[in-house]
C-alpha positions in Angstrom: -54.5 -69.3 -15.7 -54.4 -65.5 -15.3 -51.5 -64.1 -13.3 -52.7 -61.5 -10.7 -50.0 -58.8 -10.3 -50.2 -57.5 -6.7 -47.6 -56.6 -4.1 -47.4 -59.4 -1.6 -44.0 -58.6 -0.2 -42.8 -58.1 3.4 -44.9 -54.9 3.8 -48.0 -57.1 3.8 -48.3 -58.6 7.2 -50.6 -59.2 10.2 -51.0 -56.2 12.5 -49.8 -56.9 16.0 -51.0 -55.8 19.4 -48.9 -53.2 21.3 -47.2 -53.8 24.6 -49.2 -53.2 27.8 -49.5 -49.5 28.7 -51.4 -46.2 28.2 -52.3 -45.2 24.6 -54.5 -42.7 22.8 -57.4 -44.7 21.2 -59.6 -43.4 18.4 -63.0 -45.0 17.9 -62.8 -46.5 14.4 -66.2 -48.2 14.1 -69.4 -48.3 16.1 -72.0 -51.0 15.1 -75.1 -52.5 16.6 -74.9 -56.2 17.1 -76.1 -59.1 19.1 -74.3 -61.2 21.8 -73.7 -64.7 20.4 -74.7 -66.6 23.6 -77.5 -64.5 25.1 -78.8 -62.7 22.0 -78.6 -59.4 24.0 -78.3 -56.2 22.0 -74.8 -54.8 22.0 -72.6 -52.1 20.6 -69.5 -53.4 18.9 -66.6 -50.9 18.9 -63.2 -51.0 17.2 -60.4 -48.6 18.2 -57.2 -47.6 16.4 -54.1 -46.9 18.5 -53.0 -43.4 17.6 -49.4 -43.3 16.4 -49.2 -47.0 15.8 -50.3 -47.7 12.2 -49.3 -51.4 12.3 -51.1 -52.1 15.6 -54.0 -54.4 15.6 -57.4 -52.9 16.2 -58.7 -53.0 19.7 -62.2 -54.5 20.0 -64.6 -53.7 22.8 -68.2 -54.7 23.2 -70.9 -53.0 25.3 -73.7 -55.4 26.1 -77.0 -53.6 26.6 -79.9 -54.6 28.9 -82.7 -56.6 27.3 -86.3 -56.7 28.4 -86.2 -60.1 30.3 -83.0 -59.3 32.2 -83.1 -59.4 36.0 -82.6 -56.1 37.8 -79.1 -57.1 38.9 -78.1 -57.8 35.3 -79.6 -54.5 34.1 -77.7 -52.6 36.7 -74.4 -54.4 35.8 -74.8 -53.8 32.1 -75.6 -50.1 32.7 -72.6 -49.8 35.0 -70.2 -51.3 32.3 -71.7 -48.9 29.7 -71.3 -45.9 31.9 -67.7 -46.8 32.8 -66.8 -46.9 29.1 -68.6 -43.6 28.4 -66.8 -41.8 31.2 -63.5 -43.2 30.1 -64.1 -42.1 26.5 -65.3 -38.7 27.7 -68.6 -39.2 25.8 -71.6 -37.1 26.4 -74.5 -38.9 28.0 -77.7 -38.1 30.0 -79.2 -40.0 32.8 -81.6 -41.7 30.3 -79.1 -42.5 27.6 -76.7 -41.3 24.9 -76.3 -41.0 21.2 -74.3 -44.0 19.9 -73.2 -42.0 16.8 -71.4 -39.5 19.0 -68.8 -42.2 19.8 -67.5 -42.4 16.2 -64.1 -40.7 15.9 -63.7 -40.0 19.6 -60.1 -40.0 20.9 -59.3 -40.8 24.5 -56.5 -42.1 26.7 -56.8 -45.7 28.0 -54.6 -48.4 29.5 -54.3 -51.5 27.4 -53.4 -55.0 28.5 -51.9 -57.6 26.2 -53.3 -61.1 26.6 -53.1 -64.4 24.9 -56.0 -65.5 22.9 -57.3 -69.1 23.6 -57.0 -71.4 20.7 -58.8 -74.6 19.9 -55.6 -75.8 18.1 -52.9 -76.7 20.6 -50.3 -76.8 17.8 -51.1 -73.2 16.7 -48.5 -70.5 17.6 -49.7 -68.3 20.4 -51.7 -65.2 19.4 -52.3 -62.0 21.4 -54.7 -59.1 21.6 -55.0 -55.8 23.4 -57.9 -55.2 25.8 -59.1 -51.9 27.2 -58.9 -51.5 31.0 -62.2 -49.7 31.9 -61.7 -48.2 35.4 -64.3 -48.1 38.1 -66.3 -44.9 38.4 -65.0 -42.3 40.9 -66.9 -42.3 44.1 
């Protein structure tokens, strides 16, 4: 059998979430996707935490309205989208925005630290950070 010579020392480890607080986030990836349960179109975002190279990426999904959504669902999805765009300082118009403009954006956000539910009760607890997206100013 061939021996694979790679560095698997202590510097190779799982990235960890940061403690709850305010951080500068940088949009790392912006991808189109589909919500698992509803099949609704969505934008899948990952964010790096500036100044924390060993921090786990922060994931955030923006679910977009779909043709057969009820009016209430459309308004809610548009509100969640607008809240994120305002938080990120992204440019947008009343009729939409350019998804590509989000790539590389940096903005301040408050992160929570929450435990991830596991199907395995014997597994050690795992945590993730989530972005607190504030309500729009009145």
